[in-house]
C-alpha positions in Angstrom: 14.6 -30.8 -109.5 11.0 -31.1 -108.3 8.9 -34.2 -109.1 5.3 -35.0 -108.3 4.1 -38.6 -108.1 0.4 -39.2 -108.9 -1.0 -42.5 -107.9 -4.6 -42.2 -109.3 -8.0 -41.2 -108.1 -8.5 -41.2 -104.3 -4.8 -41.6 -103.5 -2.6 -38.8 -102.2 0.0 -37.2 -104.4 3.6 -36.9 -103.3 6.3 -34.3 -104.3 10.0 -34.2 -103.6 13.0 -31.9 -104.3 16.3 -33.6 -105.4 19.5 -31.6 -105.9 20.6 -31.4 -109.5 24.0 -32.8 -108.5 22.3 -36.0 -107.4 20.1 -36.1 -110.6 23.2 -35.8 -112.8 24.8 -38.7 -110.9 21.9 -40.9 -112.1 22.1 -39.6 -115.7 23.7 -42.1 -118.0 24.2 -44.6 -115.1 20.6 -45.9 -114.5 17.5 -46.0 -116.7 15.5 -43.8 -114.2 15.2 -42.5 -110.7 12.9 -44.6 -108.4 10.3 -43.1 -106.1 12.3 -44.6 -103.2 15.4 -42.5 -104.2 13.2 -39.4 -104.2 11.8 -40.3 -100.8 15.3 -40.0 -99.4 15.3 -36.3 -100.5 13.3 -33.3 -99.3 9.5 -34.0 -99.2 7.2 -31.2 -100.0 4.1 -30.7 -97.9 0.8 -30.4 -99.8 -1.6 -27.7 -98.8 -4.8 -27.8 -100.8 -3.8 -27.9 -104.4 -0.3 -26.4 -103.8 3.0 -27.5 -102.2 4.8 -25.6 -99.5 8.6 -25.3 -99.9 10.5 -26.0 -96.7 11.8 -23.0 -94.9 15.3 -22.3 -93.7 14.4 -23.3 -90.2 13.4 -26.9 -91.1 15.5 -29.9 -90.4 14.6 -31.6 -93.7 17.1 -32.5 -96.3 19.3 -29.4 -96.8 18.9 -27.7 -100.2 22.3 -26.0 -99.8 25.3 -26.8 -97.6 25.4 -24.8 -94.4 27.7 -21.8 -94.3 30.4 -21.4 -91.6 28.0 -19.1 -89.7 25.2 -21.7 -89.7 27.2 -24.7 -88.5 
């Protein structure tokens, strides 16, 4: 799941990716997911009006578990 936080005029936007398995863990257990919980996940870098997805060579929060060949 990708979420963008907008803080108002003159303030930078933030966007994050959170795995669906984690989102589903919140579902039915808490009233919402805090920005601090999203900040623990993969941050997306803003480039102009777009966001760049992290590449496979990044050390950011993994989007999928590593395979035997990658570990």
